[in-house]
MIFIGU-486210 format. One record per atom (N, C-alpha, C): x, y, z; residue in three letters; residue number from 1. Coordinates in nm, 3 decimals. Layout:
N
+---------+---------+---------+-----+-----+
!      xx !      yy !      zz ! res !   n !
+---------+---------+---------+-----+-----+
!       X !       Y !       Z ! Ala ! NUM !
...
+---------+---------+---------+-----+-----+
This chain:
119
+---------+---------+---------+-----+-----+
!      xx !      yy !      zz ! res !   n !
+---------+---------+---------+-----+-----+
!  10.124 !  -1.045 !   9.121 ! Met !   1 !
!  10.000 !  -1.096 !   9.049 ! Met !   1 !
!   9.879 !  -1.059 !   9.026 ! Met !   1 !
!   9.872 !  -1.024 !   8.912 ! Pro !   2 !
!   9.699 !  -0.977 !   8.853 ! Pro !   2 !
!   9.652 !  -1.056 !   8.895 ! Pro !   2 !
!   9.516 !  -1.034 !   8.903 ! His !   3 !
!   9.397 !  -1.094 !   8.961 ! His !   3 !
!   9.299 !  -1.061 !   8.851 ! His !   3 !
!   9.350 !  -0.975 !   8.774 ! Phe !   4 !
!   9.255 !  -0.957 !   8.658 ! Phe !   4 !
!   9.220 !  -1.092 !   8.550 ! Phe !   4 !
!   9.109 !  -1.132 !   8.520 ! Ile !   5 !
!   9.041 !  -1.210 !   8.458 ! Ile !   5 !
!   9.015 !  -1.188 !   8.318 ! Ile !   5 !
!   8.889 !  -1.123 !   8.310 ! Lys !   6 !
!   8.868 !  -1.038 !   8.150 ! Lys !   6 !
!   8.737 !  -0.948 !   8.196 ! Lys !   6 !
!   8.719 !  -0.861 !   8.118 ! Asn !   7 !
!   8.645 !  -0.766 !   8.091 ! Asn !   7 !
!   8.488 !  -0.812 !   8.011 ! Asn !   7 !
!   8.428 !  -0.795 !   8.121 ! Ile !   8 !
!   8.265 !  -0.868 !   8.090 ! Ile !   8 !
!   8.223 !  -0.798 !   8.019 ! Ile !   8 !
!   8.220 !  -0.625 !   8.029 ! Gln !   9 !
!   8.127 !  -0.540 !   7.961 ! Gln !   9 !
!   8.193 !  -0.407 !   7.976 ! Gln !   9 !
!   8.141 !  -0.345 !   7.844 ! Thr !  10 !
!   8.250 !  -0.211 !   7.855 ! Thr !  10 !
!   8.139 !  -0.111 !   7.780 ! Thr !  10 !
!   8.072 !  -0.049 !   7.809 ! Val !  11 !
!   7.856 !   0.051 !   7.725 ! Val !  11 !
!   7.961 !   0.182 !   7.718 ! Val !  11 !
!   7.961 !   0.272 !   7.691 ! Asp !  12 !
!   7.937 !   0.391 !   7.722 ! Asp !  12 !
!   7.904 !   0.485 !   7.879 ! Asp !  12 !
!   8.005 !   0.454 !   7.956 ! Gly !  13 !
!   8.011 !   0.511 !   8.089 ! Gly !  13 !
!   8.011 !   0.393 !   8.205 ! Gly !  13 !
!   8.009 !   0.309 !   8.178 ! Leu !  14 !
!   8.023 !   0.210 !   8.243 ! Leu !  14 !
!   8.130 !   0.031 !   8.193 ! Leu !  14 !
!   8.202 !   0.027 !   8.295 ! Ile !  15 !
!   8.258 !  -0.069 !   8.249 ! Ile !  15 !
!   8.272 !  -0.183 !   8.367 ! Ile !  15 !
!   8.277 !  -0.321 !   8.334 ! Ser !  16 !
!   8.259 !  -0.417 !   8.426 ! Ser !  16 !
!   8.384 !  -0.505 !   8.396 ! Ser !  16 !
!   8.459 !  -0.548 !   8.521 ! Asn !  17 !
!   8.576 !  -0.656 !   8.509 ! Asn !  17 !
!   8.533 !  -0.786 !   8.611 ! Asn !  17 !
!   8.613 !  -0.835 !   8.602 ! Leu !  18 !
!   8.564 !  -1.028 !   8.664 ! Leu !  18 !
!   8.719 !  -1.009 !   8.708 ! Leu !  18 !
!   8.724 !  -1.052 !   8.808 ! Tyr !  19 !
!   8.851 !  -1.098 !   8.890 ! Tyr !  19 !
!   8.903 !  -1.176 !   9.015 ! Tyr !  19 !
!   9.027 !  -1.301 !   9.000 ! Lys !  20 !
!   8.998 !  -1.418 !   9.093 ! Lys !  20 !
!   9.091 !  -1.381 !   9.210 ! Lys !  20 !
!   9.017 !  -1.431 !   9.345 ! Asp !  21 !
!   9.126 !  -1.465 !   9.426 ! Asp !  21 !
!   9.143 !  -1.335 !   9.499 ! Asp !  21 !
!   9.076 !  -1.257 !   9.542 ! Ile !  22 !
!   9.113 !  -1.153 !   9.583 ! Ile !  22 !
!   8.969 !  -1.082 !   9.629 ! Ile !  22 !
!   8.983 !  -1.015 !   9.752 ! Ser !  23 !
!   8.812 !  -0.992 !   9.850 ! Ser !  23 !
!   8.777 !  -0.850 !   9.854 ! Ser !  23 !
!   8.708 !  -0.837 !   9.845 ! Ile !  24 !
!   8.671 !  -0.697 !   9.854 ! Ile !  24 !
!   8.744 !  -0.612 !   9.953 ! Ile !  24 !
!   8.793 !  -0.607 !  10.052 ! Ala !  25 !
!   8.882 !  -0.489 !  10.122 ! Ala !  25 !
!   9.013 !  -0.521 !  10.031 ! Ala !  25 !
!   9.061 !  -0.636 !  10.004 ! Glu !  26 !
!   9.214 !  -0.658 !   9.911 ! Glu !  26 !
!   9.150 !  -0.525 !   9.794 ! Glu !  26 !
!   9.068 !  -0.542 !   9.724 ! Met !  27 !
!   9.085 !  -0.454 !   9.562 ! Met !  27 !
!   9.030 !  -0.334 !   9.641 ! Met !  27 !
!   8.991 !  -0.280 !   9.765 ! Thr !  28 !
!   8.949 !  -0.160 !   9.826 ! Thr !  28 !
!   9.114 !  -0.112 !   9.825 ! Thr !  28 !
!   9.186 !  -0.173 !   9.912 ! Glu !  29 !
!   9.333 !  -0.122 !   9.947 ! Glu !  29 !
!   9.376 !  -0.070 !   9.835 ! Glu !  29 !
!   9.369 !  -0.212 !   9.714 ! Lys !  30 !
!   9.480 !  -0.133 !   9.602 ! Lys !  30 !
!   9.411 !  -0.043 !   9.514 ! Lys !  30 !
!   9.263 !  -0.021 !   9.467 ! Ile !  31 !
!   9.265 !   0.084 !   9.436 ! Ile !  31 !
!   9.267 !   0.177 !   9.492 ! Ile !  31 !
!   9.266 !   0.190 !   9.631 ! Asn !  32 !
!   9.317 !   0.313 !   9.693 ! Asn !  32 !
!   9.483 !   0.379 !   9.686 ! Asn !  32 !
!   9.540 !   0.293 !   9.663 ! His !  33 !
!   9.691 !   0.295 !   9.615 ! His !  33 !
!   9.733 !   0.312 !   9.466 ! His !  33 !
!   9.643 !   0.292 !   9.370 ! Tyr !  34 !
!   9.671 !   0.289 !   9.218 ! Tyr !  34 !
!   9.612 !   0.430 !   9.197 ! Tyr !  34 !
!   9.535 !   0.470 !   9.244 ! Phe !  35 !
!   9.425 !   0.646 !   9.242 ! Phe !  35 !
!   9.499 !   0.703 !   9.323 ! Phe !  35 !
!   9.517 !   0.671 !   9.441 ! Glu !  36 !
!   9.599 !   0.772 !   9.552 ! Glu !  36 !
!   9.700 !   0.853 !   9.426 ! Glu !  36 !
!   9.784 !   0.844 !   9.383 ! Ile !  37 !
!   9.907 !   0.809 !   9.329 ! Ile !  37 !
!   9.893 !   0.895 !   9.185 ! Ile !  37 !
!   9.779 !   0.882 !   9.139 ! Gln !  38 !
!   9.723 !   0.897 !   9.004 ! Gln !  38 !
!   9.618 !   1.055 !   9.034 ! Gln !  38 !
!   9.614 !   1.099 !   9.177 ! Gly !  39 !
!   9.597 !   1.242 !   9.214 ! Gly !  39 !
!   9.437 !   1.217 !   9.245 ! Gly !  39 !
!   9.381 !   1.130 !   9.245 ! Tyr !  40 !
!   9.210 !   1.070 !   9.258 ! Tyr !  40 !
!   9.227 !   1.071 !   9.446 ! Tyr !  40 !
!   9.115 !   1.156 !   9.411 ! Lys !  41 !
!   9.039 !   1.161 !   9.588 ! Lys !  41 !
!   8.962 !   1.043 !   9.590 ! Lys !  41 !
!   8.994 !   0.881 !   9.655 ! Val !  42 !
!   8.903 !   0.799 !   9.694 ! Val !  42 !
!   8.879 !   0.793 !   9.863 ! Val !  42 !
!   8.723 !   0.790 !   9.824 ! Thr !  43 !
!   8.605 !   0.756 !   9.888 ! Thr !  43 !
!   8.527 !   0.672 !   9.933 ! Thr !  43 !
!   8.580 !   0.594 !  10.045 ! Asp !  44 !
!   8.516 !   0.422 !  10.091 ! Asp !  44 !
!   8.358 !   0.476 !  10.119 ! Asp !  44 !
!   8.260 !   0.486 !  10.092 ! Gln !  45 !
!   8.156 !   0.439 !  10.076 ! Gln !  45 !
!   8.107 !   0.292 !  10.206 ! Gln !  45 !
!   8.191 !   0.253 !  10.226 ! Gln !  46 !
!   8.169 !   0.127 !  10.246 ! Gln !  46 !
!   8.074 !  -0.037 !  10.200 ! Gln !  46 !
!   8.041 !  -0.138 !  10.250 ! Phe !  47 !
!   8.026 !  -0.253 !  10.121 ! Phe !  47 !
!   8.063 !  -0.270 !  10.001 ! Phe !  47 !
!   8.205 !  -0.236 !   9.927 ! Gly !  48 !
!   8.257 !  -0.244 !   9.851 ! Gly !  48 !
!   8.207 !  -0.126 !   9.744 ! Gly !  48 !
!   8.150 !  -0.026 !   9.790 ! Asn !  49 !
!   8.106 !   0.106 !   9.692 ! Asn !  49 !
!   8.256 !   0.244 !   9.682 ! Asn !  49 !
!   8.307 !   0.253 !   9.620 ! Leu !  50 !
!   8.371 !   0.383 !   9.638 ! Leu !  50 !
!   8.363 !   0.507 !   9.535 ! Leu !  50 !
!   8.397 !   0.624 !   9.533 ! Val !  51 !
!   8.380 !   0.701 !   9.444 ! Val !  51 !
!   8.527 !   0.785 !   9.438 ! Val !  51 !
!   8.583 !   0.763 !   9.323 ! Leu !  52 !
!   8.695 !   0.831 !   9.298 ! Leu !  52 !
!   8.682 !   0.984 !   9.211 ! Leu !  52 !
!   8.732 !   1.083 !   9.245 ! Glu !  53 !
!   8.746 !   1.220 !   9.231 ! Glu !  53 !
!   8.849 !   1.284 !   9.203 ! Glu !  53 !
!   8.859 !   1.359 !   9.107 ! Lys !  54 !
!   9.017 !   1.432 !   9.021 ! Lys !  54 !
!   8.953 !   1.526 !   8.983 ! Lys !  54 !
!   9.026 !   1.680 !   9.070 ! Gly !  55 !
!   8.993 !   1.815 !   8.979 ! Gly !  55 !
!   8.883 !   1.858 !   9.089 ! Gly !  55 !
!   8.842 !   1.976 !   9.040 ! Ser !  56 !
!   8.723 !   2.084 !   9.112 ! Ser !  56 !
!   8.629 !   2.101 !   9.043 ! Ser !  56 !
!   8.525 !   2.076 !   9.043 ! Arg !  57 !
!   8.354 !   2.065 !   9.004 ! Arg !  57 !
!   8.353 !   2.226 !   8.948 ! Arg !  57 !
!   8.359 !   2.283 !   9.075 ! Ile !  58 !
!   8.303 !   2.486 !   9.075 ! Ile !  58 !
!   8.439 !   2.491 !   8.936 ! Ile !  58 !
!   8.552 !   2.450 !   8.945 ! Lys !  59 !
!   8.652 !   2.525 !   8.834 ! Lys !  59 !
!   8.597 !   2.473 !   8.704 ! Lys !  59 !
!   8.557 !   2.389 !   8.736 ! Arg !  60 !
!   8.484 !   2.340 !   8.590 ! Arg !  60 !
!   8.430 !   2.374 !   8.534 ! Arg !  60 !
!   8.347 !   2.430 !   8.666 ! Ile !  61 !
!   8.167 !   2.507 !   8.577 ! Ile !  61 !
!   8.257 !   2.592 !   8.496 ! Ile !  61 !
!   8.310 !   2.697 !   8.602 ! Leu !  62 !
!   8.357 !   2.840 !   8.498 ! Leu !  62 !
!   8.432 !   2.821 !   8.442 ! Leu !  62 !
!   8.563 !   2.739 !   8.436 ! Leu !  63 !
!   8.661 !   2.751 !   8.276 ! Leu !  63 !
!   8.641 !   2.639 !   8.165 ! Leu !  63 !
!   8.532 !   2.598 !   8.225 ! Gly !  64 !
!   8.489 !   2.459 !   8.088 ! Gly !  64 !
!   8.631 !   2.346 !   8.119 ! Gly !  64 !
!   8.649 !   2.353 !   7.952 ! Ala !  65 !
!   8.731 !   2.222 !   7.917 ! Ala !  65 !
!   8.905 !   2.252 !   7.996 ! Ala !  65 !
!   8.926 !   2.374 !   7.973 ! Phe !  66 !
!   9.015 !   2.407 !   8.036 ! Phe !  66 !
!   9.093 !   2.325 !   8.156 ! Phe !  66 !
!   8.990 !   2.296 !   8.250 ! Val !  67 !
!   9.017 !   2.221 !   8.422 ! Val !  67 !
!   8.936 !   2.147 !   8.411 ! Val !  67 !
!   9.033 !   2.007 !   8.404 ! Ser !  68 !
!   8.989 !   1.847 !   8.403 ! Ser !  68 !
!   8.881 !   1.849 !   8.608 ! Ser !  68 !
!   8.784 !   1.755 !   8.570 ! Tyr !  69 !
!   8.699 !   1.677 !   8.624 ! Tyr !  69 !
!   8.660 !   1.540 !   8.610 ! Tyr !  69 !
!   8.702 !   1.531 !   8.726 ! Tyr !  70 !
!   8.698 !   1.316 !   8.665 ! Tyr !  70 !
!   8.577 !   1.267 !   8.849 ! Tyr !  70 !
!   8.471 !   1.225 !   8.768 ! Lys !  71 !
!   8.382 !   1.163 !   8.861 ! Lys !  71 !
!   8.345 !   1.014 !   8.864 ! Lys !  71 !
!   8.409 !   0.922 !   8.906 ! Phe !  72 !
!   8.348 !   0.749 !   8.911 ! Phe !  72 !
!   8.318 !   0.684 !   9.004 ! Phe !  72 !
!   8.216 !   0.676 !   8.981 ! Ser !  73 !
!   8.177 !   0.544 !   9.145 ! Ser !  73 !
!   8.219 !   0.422 !   9.084 ! Ser !  73 !
!   8.267 !   0.339 !   9.214 ! Val !  74 !
!   8.338 !   0.213 !   9.195 ! Val !  74 !
!   8.221 !   0.099 !   9.251 ! Val !  74 !
!   8.143 !   0.020 !   9.197 ! Thr !  75 !
!   8.110 !  -0.078 !   9.301 ! Thr !  75 !
!   8.160 !  -0.223 !   9.269 ! Thr !  75 !
!   8.172 !  -0.324 !   9.357 ! Met !  76 !
!   8.220 !  -0.468 !   9.388 ! Met !  76 !
!   8.142 !  -0.563 !   9.483 ! Met !  76 !
!   8.091 !  -0.639 !   9.387 ! Ala !  77 !
!   8.035 !  -0.797 !   9.427 ! Ala !  77 !
!   8.108 !  -0.893 !   9.406 ! Ala !  77 !
!   8.128 !  -0.953 !   9.552 ! Gln !  78 !
!   8.146 !  -1.106 !   9.560 ! Gln !  78 !
!   8.068 !  -1.241 !   9.424 ! Gln !  78 !
!   8.095 !  -1.261 !   9.356 ! Thr !  79 !
!   8.015 !  -1.335 !   9.249 ! Thr !  79 !
!   7.964 !  -1.477 !   9.328 ! Thr !  79 !
!   8.150 !  -1.547 !   9.362 ! Ser !  80 !
!   8.180 !  -1.649 !   9.403 ! Ser !  80 !
!   8.260 !  -1.668 !   9.511 ! Ser !  80 !
!   8.333 !  -1.776 !   9.578 ! Glu !  81 !
!   8.378 !  -1.744 !   9.656 ! Glu !  81 !
!   8.532 !  -1.725 !   9.627 ! Glu !  81 !
!   8.562 !  -1.747 !   9.537 ! Ser !  82 !
!   8.723 !  -1.678 !   9.445 ! Ser !  82 !
!   8.714 !  -1.606 !   9.315 ! Ser !  82 !
!   8.521 !  -1.553 !   9.329 ! Glu !  83 !
!   8.563 !  -1.387 !   9.221 ! Glu !  83 !
!   8.478 !  -1.280 !   9.249 ! Glu !  83 !
!   8.561 !  -1.207 !   9.159 ! Leu !  84 !
!   8.485 !  -1.080 !   9.228 ! Leu !  84 !
!   8.467 !  -0.986 !   9.097 ! Leu !  84 !
!   8.339 !  -0.924 !   9.124 ! Thr !  85 !
!   8.294 !  -0.815 !   8.973 ! Thr !  85 !
!   8.297 !  -0.678 !   8.995 ! Thr !  85 !
!   8.393 !  -0.610 !   8.971 ! Val !  86 !
!   8.376 !  -0.485 !   8.945 ! Val !  86 !
!   8.351 !  -0.367 !   8.860 ! Val !  86 !
!   8.289 !  -0.295 !   8.901 ! Asn !  87 !
!   8.195 !  -0.218 !   8.783 ! Asn !  87 !
!   8.245 !  -0.077 !   8.841 ! Asn !  87 !
!   8.274 !  -0.003 !   8.712 ! Val !  88 !
!   8.284 !   0.148 !   8.711 ! Val !  88 !
!   8.210 !   0.266 !   8.632 ! Val !  88 !
!   8.093 !   0.299 !   8.648 ! Phe !  89 !
!   8.059 !   0.422 !   8.637 ! Phe !  89 !
!   8.098 !   0.563 !   8.655 ! Phe !  89 !
!   8.062 !   0.627 !   8.522 ! Gln !  90 !
!   8.086 !   0.731 !   8.508 ! Gln !  90 !
!   8.003 !   0.846 !   8.542 ! Gln !  90 !
!   8.012 !   0.916 !   8.629 ! Gln !  91 !
!   7.915 !   0.979 !   8.747 ! Gln !  91 !
!   7.927 !   1.142 !   8.700 ! Gln !  91 !
!   8.022 !   1.190 !   8.606 ! Ser !  92 !
!   8.004 !   1.322 !   8.562 ! Ser !  92 !
!   8.009 !   1.317 !   8.334 ! Ser !  92 !
!   7.906 !   1.368 !   8.342 ! Ser !  93 !
!   7.911 !   1.376 !   8.152 ! Ser !  93 !
!   8.021 !   1.459 !   8.098 ! Ser !  93 !
!   8.045 !   1.498 !   8.176 ! Gly !  94 !
!   8.210 !   1.607 !   8.095 ! Gly !  94 !
!   8.070 !   1.754 !   8.010 ! Gly !  94 !
!   7.968 !   1.732 !   8.040 ! Met !  95 !
!   7.836 !   1.899 !   7.961 ! Met !  95 !
!   7.900 !   2.018 !   8.017 ! Met !  95 !
!   7.968 !   2.007 !   8.133 ! Ser !  96 !
!   8.055 !   2.170 !   8.167 ! Ser !  96 !
!   8.154 !   2.242 !   8.064 ! Ser !  96 !
!   8.214 !   2.105 !   8.016 ! Gly !  97 !
!   8.328 !   2.120 !   7.944 ! Gly !  97 !
!   8.313 !   2.112 !   7.782 ! Gly !  97 !
!   8.187 !   2.128 !   7.791 ! Gly !  98 !
!   8.112 !   2.117 !   7.621 ! Gly !  98 !
!   8.214 !   2.001 !   7.545 ! Gly !  98 !
!   8.241 !   2.010 !   7.439 ! Leu !  99 !
!   8.230 !   1.840 !   7.351 ! Leu !  99 !
!   8.343 !   1.838 !   7.406 ! Leu !  99 !
!   8.448 !   1.977 !   7.425 ! Ile ! 100 !
!   8.580 !   1.863 !   7.463 ! Ile ! 100 !
!   8.605 !   1.806 !   7.585 ! Ile ! 100 !
!   8.531 !   1.881 !   7.668 ! Gly ! 101 !
!   8.485 !   1.790 !   7.831 ! Gly ! 101 !
!   8.417 !   1.641 !   7.862 ! Gly ! 101 !
!   8.360 !   1.642 !   7.689 ! Met ! 102 !
!   8.290 !   1.500 !   7.696 ! Met ! 102 !
!   8.330 !   1.448 !   7.659 ! Met ! 102 !
!   8.466 !   1.497 !   7.545 ! Lys ! 103 !
!   8.576 !   1.328 !   7.516 ! Lys ! 103 !
!   8.654 !   1.281 !   7.580 ! Lys ! 103 !
!   8.680 !   1.402 !   7.717 ! Gln ! 104 !
!   8.793 !   1.423 !   7.828 ! Gln ! 104 !
!   8.732 !   1.303 !   7.876 ! Gln ! 104 !
!   8.609 !   1.293 !   7.926 ! Ile ! 105 !
!   8.583 !   1.186 !   7.996 ! Ile ! 105 !
!   8.607 !   1.046 !   7.968 ! Ile ! 105 !
!   8.562 !   1.041 !   7.808 ! Lys ! 106 !
!   8.531 !   0.894 !   7.766 ! Lys ! 106 !
!   8.690 !   0.881 !   7.755 ! Lys ! 106 !
!   8.771 !   0.971 !   7.698 ! Thr ! 107 !
!   8.951 !   0.892 !   7.692 ! Thr ! 107 !
!   8.984 !   0.883 !   7.869 ! Thr ! 107 !
!   8.924 !   0.951 !   7.958 ! Glu ! 108 !
!   8.985 !   0.881 !   8.083 ! Glu ! 108 !
!   8.941 !   0.749 !   8.123 ! Glu ! 108 !
!   8.782 !   0.759 !   8.099 ! Leu ! 109 !
!   8.724 !   0.575 !   8.099 ! Leu ! 109 !
!   8.791 !   0.458 !   8.020 ! Leu ! 109 !
!   8.841 !   0.528 !   7.878 ! Thr ! 110 !
!   8.932 !   0.397 !   7.819 ! Thr ! 110 !
!   9.057 !   0.415 !   7.900 ! Thr ! 110 !
!   9.148 !   0.495 !   7.959 ! Arg ! 111 !
!   9.286 !   0.493 !   8.082 ! Arg ! 111 !
!   9.200 !   0.404 !   8.161 ! Arg ! 111 !
!   9.112 !   0.446 !   8.214 ! Leu ! 112 !
!   9.069 !   0.376 !   8.331 ! Leu ! 112 !
!   9.033 !   0.224 !   8.324 ! Leu ! 112 !
!   8.981 !   0.138 !   8.193 ! Asn ! 113 !
!   8.978 !   0.028 !   8.149 ! Asn ! 113 !
!   9.085 !  -0.041 !   8.171 ! Asn ! 113 !
!   9.222 !   0.045 !   8.110 ! Phe ! 114 !
!   9.364 !  -0.019 !   8.079 ! Phe ! 114 !
!   9.398 !  -0.081 !   8.225 ! Phe ! 114 !
!   9.413 !   0.062 !   8.345 ! Val ! 115 !
!   9.441 !   0.017 !   8.475 ! Val ! 115 !
!   9.385 !  -0.094 !   8.531 ! Val ! 115 !
!   9.249 !  -0.049 !   8.544 ! Phe ! 116 !
!   9.188 !  -0.211 !   8.601 ! Phe ! 116 !
!   9.207 !  -0.321 !   8.594 ! Phe ! 116 !
!   9.263 !  -0.366 !   8.461 ! Ser ! 117 !
!   9.274 !  -0.437 !   8.384 ! Ser ! 117 !
!   9.400 !  -0.496 !   8.392 ! Ser ! 117 !
!   9.520 !  -0.391 !   8.474 ! Gln ! 118 !
!   9.596 !  -0.404 !   8.528 ! Gln ! 118 !
!   9.649 !  -0.469 !   8.689 ! Gln ! 118 !
!   9.500 !  -0.493 !   8.777 ! Ile ! 119 !
!   9.476 !  -0.519 !   8.906 ! Ile ! 119 !
!   9.522 !  -0.634 !   8.891 ! Ile ! 119 !
+---------+---------+---------+-----+-----+
């Protein structure tokens, strides 16, 4: 059963979604499951803060847009007893990949918006 209610805000580098009937611990579990399958390394920093990272930053710096590197932070806050707000922030600009790298980051953020709406 999807817990997604609506997208609160989508601006350059930020996605904010509202969910119902799910706790921070359950959402953390779901994010771990969905994103580890997709090749992301999920780092739990406690209290509803996660870091999603995929690819190698060093290789991205050396080889530019030929290597993909994505880094996003996820923060979660319980807004009411049954509602949860999840914010996804872009942590890498893609500048090391030039214009192509910046476009790759925007495309990945759009894809993440779709993935988070399926939870």
